[in-house]
C-alpha positions in Angstrom: 30.8 7.4 19.1 33.9 5.8 20.5 34.4 5.1 24.2 37.4 3.5 26.0 36.7 0.9 28.7 39.0 0.6 31.6 39.0 -3.1 32.5 40.3 -4.5 35.8 42.6 -7.3 34.6 43.2 -10.2 37.0 46.5 -11.6 35.7 47.0 -15.2 36.5 50.5 -16.2 37.7 49.9 -19.8 36.8 48.5 -21.9 34.0 45.1 -23.4 34.9 44.9 -27.2 35.1 41.4 -28.3 36.2 40.4 -31.8 37.1 36.7 -32.7 37.1 35.5 -35.8 38.8 32.4 -36.9 40.7 30.2 -39.7 42.0 26.4 -40.1 41.9 25.1 -39.9 45.5 21.6 -41.1 44.9 19.4 -42.0 42.0 15.7 -41.3 42.5 13.3 -43.4 40.5 12.6 -40.5 38.3 16.3 -39.5 37.7 18.9 -41.7 36.0 22.0 -41.5 33.9 23.6 -38.5 35.4 26.8 -37.5 33.4 29.3 -34.7 33.5 31.3 -33.1 30.7 33.3 -29.9 30.1 33.1 -27.5 27.2 35.6 -29.5 25.2 33.7 -32.8 25.7 36.3 -34.2 28.2 35.0 -36.9 30.4 34.9 -36.6 34.2 38.3 -37.2 35.8 40.3 -35.8 32.9 42.7 -32.9 33.2 41.7 -29.7 31.4 44.6 -27.7 30.2 42.6 -25.1 28.2 42.6 -21.5 29.4 39.9 -20.7 32.0 37.0 -20.6 32.4 35.9 -24.2 32.3 32.3 -25.1 31.7 30.9 -28.2 33.4 27.6 -29.6 32.2 25.5 -32.0 34.3 22.9 -34.0 32.3 20.2 -36.3 33.7 17.4 -38.3 32.1 14.1 -37.6 33.8 11.5 -40.4 33.4 8.0 -41.1 34.6 6.9 -37.5 34.0 3.2 -38.3 33.5 3.5 -37.1 30.0 5.6 -34.2 31.4 2.4 -32.2 31.7 3.7 -30.5 34.8 7.2 -29.9 33.4 8.1 -26.3 34.0 11.7 -25.1 33.5 10.9 -22.0 35.5 10.4 -24.1 38.6 13.4 -26.4 37.9 16.9 -25.6 39.1 20.4 -26.8 39.7 22.2 -25.9 43.0 26.0 -26.0 43.0 27.2 -25.9 46.6 30.6 -26.3 48.3 30.8 -25.2 51.9 29.4 -21.6 52.2 29.7 -21.2 48.4 26.4 -21.7 46.6 25.2 -20.9 43.1 21.8 -21.7 41.4 21.6 -22.2 37.7 18.6 -22.9 35.4 17.6 -26.2 33.8 16.9 -26.8 30.2 14.9 -29.7 28.7 15.4 -31.4 25.4 14.7 -34.7 23.5 11.4 -35.1 25.2 9.5 -38.2 24.0 7.0 -40.5 25.6 7.4 -39.9 29.4 11.1 -38.9 29.5 13.1 -35.8 28.9 16.8 -34.8 29.0 17.4 -32.2 31.8 20.7 -30.2 31.6 22.3 -27.5 33.7 25.6 -25.7 33.2 28.2 -23.9 35.4 31.3 -22.0 34.4 34.1 -22.5 36.8 36.6 -19.6 36.9 40.0 -20.2 38.4 40.0 -16.8 40.0 36.4 -17.0 41.4 35.3 -20.5 42.2 37.1 -22.4 45.0 38.4 -25.9 44.7 36.6 -28.6 46.5 33.7 -31.0 46.5 30.5 -29.6 45.1 27.0 -31.1 45.7 25.0 -30.6 42.6 21.2 -30.9 43.2 19.0 -31.3 40.2 15.4 -30.6 41.0 12.6 -31.1 38.4 9.3 -29.4 38.9 7.0 -32.4 39.1 9.4 -34.5 41.2 9.1 -34.5 45.0 12.7 -35.5 45.6 15.8 -34.2 43.9 18.7 -36.1 42.6 22.2 -35.1 43.8 25.7 -35.7 42.5 29.1 -34.9 44.0 31.4 -33.0 41.8 35.1 -32.6 42.7 36.7 -29.5 41.2 40.4 -29.4 41.7 42.6 -26.5 40.6 46.1 -27.6 40.0 47.9 -24.3 39.3 51.5 -25.1 38.2 53.6 -22.3 39.7 56.3 -21.1 37.4 59.8 -21.5 38.6 61.5 -18.3 39.7 63.7 -18.2 36.6 60.6 -19.0 34.4 58.5 -16.3 36.2 61.1 -13.8 35.2 60.8 -15.0 31.6 57.0 -14.9 31.8 56.1 -11.5 30.3 52.9 -9.7 31.1 50.6 -8.5 28.4 49.0 -5.0 28.3 45.4 -4.9 27.1 43.3 -1.9 26.2 39.8 -1.8 24.7 37.7 0.6 22.8 34.0 0.2 22.2 33.0 1.4 18.7 29.7 3.0 18.0 27.9 2.5 15.7 28.8 -1.1 15.1 28.7 -2.6 18.6 32.4 -3.7 18.2 34.8 -4.2 21.1 38.3 -3.4 19.8 40.9 -5.2 21.8 44.6 -4.1 21.6 47.2 -6.4 23.1 50.8 -5.3 23.6 53.9 -6.6 25.4 55.6 -4.9 28.3 57.5 -2.7 25.8 54.2 -1.5 24.2 54.9 -3.4 21.0 51.9 -5.1 19.4 51.4 -8.8 20.0 50.0 -11.0 17.2 48.5 -14.5 17.4 47.0 -13.8 20.9 43.8 -15.8 21.4 41.1 -13.4 22.8 37.9 -14.9 24.3 34.7 -13.0 25.2 32.2 -14.7 27.5 28.8 -13.4 28.8 27.2 -14.5 32.0 28.2 -18.0 33.3 28.5 -20.1 30.2 27.7 -18.2 27.0 30.7 -17.8 24.7 30.2 -14.7 22.6 33.3 -14.9 20.4 36.9 -15.9 19.9 39.4 -14.0 17.8 43.1 -13.9 17.2 45.1 -10.6 17.2 46.6 -9.5 13.9 50.1 -8.1 13.3 49.0 -4.8 14.9 47.9 -6.7 18.0 44.2 -5.9 17.3 41.1 -8.2 17.5 37.5 -7.2 17.1 34.6 -8.9 19.0 30.9 -8.1 18.5 28.3 -7.7 21.2 24.5 -7.5 20.9 23.1 -7.5 24.5 23.6 -5.6 27.7 25.4 -7.5 30.5 28.6 -8.5 32.3 31.3 -9.8 30.0 34.5 -11.7 30.7 37.5 -11.0 28.5 40.3 -13.5 28.4 43.7 -13.5 26.6 46.2 -16.3 26.2 49.5 -16.6 24.4 52.3 -19.1 25.0 55.2 -17.5 26.8 53.1 -14.7 28.3 51.1 -14.5 31.4 47.4 -15.3 30.8 44.9 -12.8 32.1 41.2 -12.2 32.5 39.0 -9.2 33.2 35.3 -8.5 33.5 33.2 -5.5 32.7 29.7 -4.3 32.1 28.7 -3.2 28.6 25.7 -2.1 26.7 25.1 -2.0 23.0 25.3 1.3 21.1 22.2 3.4 21.5 20.0 3.5 18.4 20.6 6.8 16.7 17.5 8.0 14.8 18.3 8.6 11.2 17.4 12.1 10.1 14.4 12.3 7.9 15.2 13.3 4.3 14.3 16.9 3.5 11.0 17.2 1.7 11.3 17.8 -2.1 8.6 20.4 -1.9 6.2 22.1 0.4 4.2 24.2 -2.1 3.6 23.9 -5.8 6.0 26.7 -6.5 8.9 24.5 -5.3 8.3 22.3 -8.3 8.6 22.7 -12.0 5.9 24.6 -14.0 4.4 21.3 -15.1 4.4 19.6 -11.7 2.4 19.6 -8.5 3.5 19.2 -4.9 1.8 16.2 -3.4 2.9 14.6 -0.1 6.0 16.7 -0.1 7.0 15.2 -3.5 6.8 16.8 -7.0 4.7 14.8 -9.4 3.9 15.3 -13.0 0.5 16.8 -13.9 -1.4 14.6 -16.3 -4.5 15.0 -18.3 -6.3 13.8 -21.5 -6.6 16.8 -23.9 -4.5 19.8 -22.9 -1.1 20.7 -21.4 0.4 21.4 -17.9 1.3 25.0 -17.1 1.5 27.1 -14.0 1.1 24.0 -11.9 -2.3 23.1 -13.3 -3.9 21.3 -16.3 -5.0 23.5 -19.1 -7.6 21.9 -21.4 -7.6 22.4 -25.2 -10.8 23.4 -26.9 -10.6 20.2 -28.9 -8.4 17.3 -29.7 -10.8 15.6 -32.3 -13.5 16.7 -34.7 -16.0 15.0 -32.4 -15.2 17.6 -29.7 -16.6 20.4 -31.9 -20.2 21.3 -32.8 -21.6 20.1 -36.2 -20.2 21.8 -39.3 -16.9 22.5 -37.4 -13.6 20.7 -37.3 -10.7 20.6 -34.8 -7.7 22.4 -36.2 -4.7 23.1 -34.0 -6.8 22.2 -30.9 -9.4 24.9 -31.8 -12.8 24.4 -33.4 -13.1 26.2 -36.8 -15.9 26.2 -39.4 -15.6 23.8 -42.3 -15.4 25.2 -45.8 -17.6 23.7 -48.6 -17.9 24.1 -52.3 -20.3 22.7 -54.9 -19.1 22.8 -58.5 -22.0 22.7 -61.1 -22.0 23.8 -64.8 -23.9 27.1 -65.2 -26.0 25.7 -68.1 -26.5 22.5 -70.1 -28.6 21.2 -73.0 -31.4 18.8 -72.5 -30.5 15.1 -72.5 -26.8 15.7 -71.6 -25.1 14.2 -68.5 -23.4 16.7 -66.2 -20.9 16.1 -63.4 -21.4 17.7 -60.0 -18.4 17.8 -57.6 -18.6 18.3 -53.8 -15.6 19.7 -51.9 -15.1 20.1 -48.1 -12.0 21.8 -46.7 -10.3 21.7 -50.1 -10.7 17.9 -50.3 -13.1 15.7 -52.3 -16.3 15.2 -50.3 -17.1 11.5 -50.8 -20.4 10.0 -49.9 -21.9 13.4 -49.7 -25.7 13.9 -50.1 -26.8 16.4 -52.8 -30.5 17.4 -52.9 -31.8 18.2 -56.4 -34.8 20.3 -57.2 -35.8 19.8 -60.9 -37.6 22.4 -63.1 -40.8 20.2 -63.0 -41.0 20.6 -59.2 -39.7 17.1 -58.4 -37.1 16.7 -55.7 -34.5 13.8 -55.2 -31.0 13.2 -53.8 -27.8 11.9 -55.3 -24.7 10.6 -53.5 -21.1 11.5 -54.5 -18.5 8.7 -55.2 -15.1 8.4 -53.6 -13.8 11.3 -55.6 -16.7 13.6 -54.6 -18.4 13.4 -58.0 -22.0 12.7 -58.9 -23.5 12.4 -62.5 -26.9 13.6 -63.4 -28.8 13.6 -66.8 -30.5 16.9 -67.6 -34.1 15.8 -68.4 -36.1 19.0 -68.0 -35.9 22.5 -69.5 -35.5 25.3 -66.9 -33.5 25.8 -63.7 -32.1 23.0 -61.5 -31.2 23.8 -57.9 -28.5 21.7 -56.1 -28.1 21.8 -52.3 -25.0 20.2 -50.6 -26.0 18.6 -47.2 -23.7 17.9 -44.2 -25.5 16.3 -41.2 -28.8 17.2 -42.7 -27.9 20.9 -42.9 -27.6 22.8 -46.2 -24.0 24.1 -46.5 -23.8 25.1 -50.1 -26.1 25.6 -53.1 -25.7 26.0 -56.9 -28.0 26.4 -59.9 -28.0 25.1 -63.5 -30.1 26.3 -66.5 -31.1 23.8 -69.1 -32.2 24.7 -72.6 -33.4 23.1 -75.9 -30.8 21.6 -78.1 -30.1 23.9 -81.2 -30.5 22.7 -85.0 -27.2 21.3 -86.4 -25.4 23.9 -88.7 -25.6 23.6 -92.6 -22.4 22.3 -94.1 -20.8 24.7 -96.7 -20.7 23.9 -100.4 -17.5 22.3 -101.6 -16.2 22.5 -105.3 -16.8 19.5 -107.5 -13.2 18.5 -107.8 -13.0 18.6 -104.1 -16.0 16.4 -103.8 -14.5 13.9 -106.3 -11.2 13.0 -104.8 -10.2 10.8 -107.8 -9.6 13.9 -110.2 -6.6 15.0 -108.3 -4.3 12.2 -109.4 -5.2 12.8 -113.1 -4.6 16.5 -112.9 -1.2 15.9 -111.4 -0.4 13.4 -114.2 -1.3 15.9 -116.9 1.0 18.5 -115.3 3.9 16.0 -115.2 3.3 15.1 -118.9 3.3 18.8 -119.9 6.5 19.4 -118.1 8.2 16.5 -119.7 7.1 17.6 -123.2 8.5 21.1 -122.6 11.8 19.6 -121.5 12.2 17.4 -124.6 11.3 20.3 -126.9 13.9 22.6 -125.4 16.6 19.9 -125.7 15.8 19.2 -129.4 16.0 22.8 -130.2 19.5 23.1 -128.8 20.7 20.2 -130.9 19.6 21.9 -134.2 21.7 24.9 -133.4 
């Protein structure tokens, strides 16, 4: 929001020269060391050449305050009076220690509002019966410009715009030809002596001043070679514009993804332990571990299915031999499995498989053995073995003598070689005779 303020500018035709001086009229036992200064720290009696307004501070040291138990700034005051002109300002206290305090009051003197003359300043402290007074002489020494200088003194045009949001007062200063003026000192005061800010216009003749409270403000502008001016106006900070609330992310579950829920107008993920999110709710699996299933079942693809068992036992065996029994569960070796054995003689005992699912048993009785594979105490697989008497060893076949005497073979071979050699020599001799 932007609004333009129309300010009544009271253009001063002179430069303000203010002289502050004064004398202490009386010093009550409880009031001492009354002093006066202006906003630049100048001592009384000096000439102030700064642009108006001029702030005068009256300080007093209040003593014998009975521990300042009755000190009440609300009931203390300063009265500035000159003839029929009278203004009351508040009193502030500081540097309180022991039984003394520093009491201060302020007054802004504006060239265009406050008359010259002798002011009686009465400082009254709540717990004091009599007040201390001081005479303050305020003398305006306007130096009128010579006619030829007045013609050279050019007025300034000032316009303002209040910017919302931001609480910024935009001040635009131009010369009589509506050209921007830079390096213009712009002052903003509130009330009687509160200086809000001071800025200098840029090359576009613009300065920004910030406000934060409602009240009457004094705007001053000063630039060498131009007529100084001042204007007052009432201003309030920008109204607080409520920020629109963000639109809710959701109102019902269907506004969210399939695996989300609508909670407090926000979509949140659906979480669980064993299952999945679908259709805006948590769907539980039948199982996520074997322990979720009943005995003799396992969890496979989040569903409980029956385990498969096998017990491998020889169909028959001779007495006295060792046999190997193998237990299998779900196509894997069933280690540490319990196998119950019922022997042909009626005895019953158990054997335990090793890490490979094997168990070794010696066949000691003739007849049928029954083997039962247990899981959790329940029989899951059975097998049988038949034992029989060991048959007589077979009779070895008769072997020829030369076979039984292995030393005859070399002699026979030697005889054959000798016969062959004799035949060769005979054939050779016969050819020579021819």
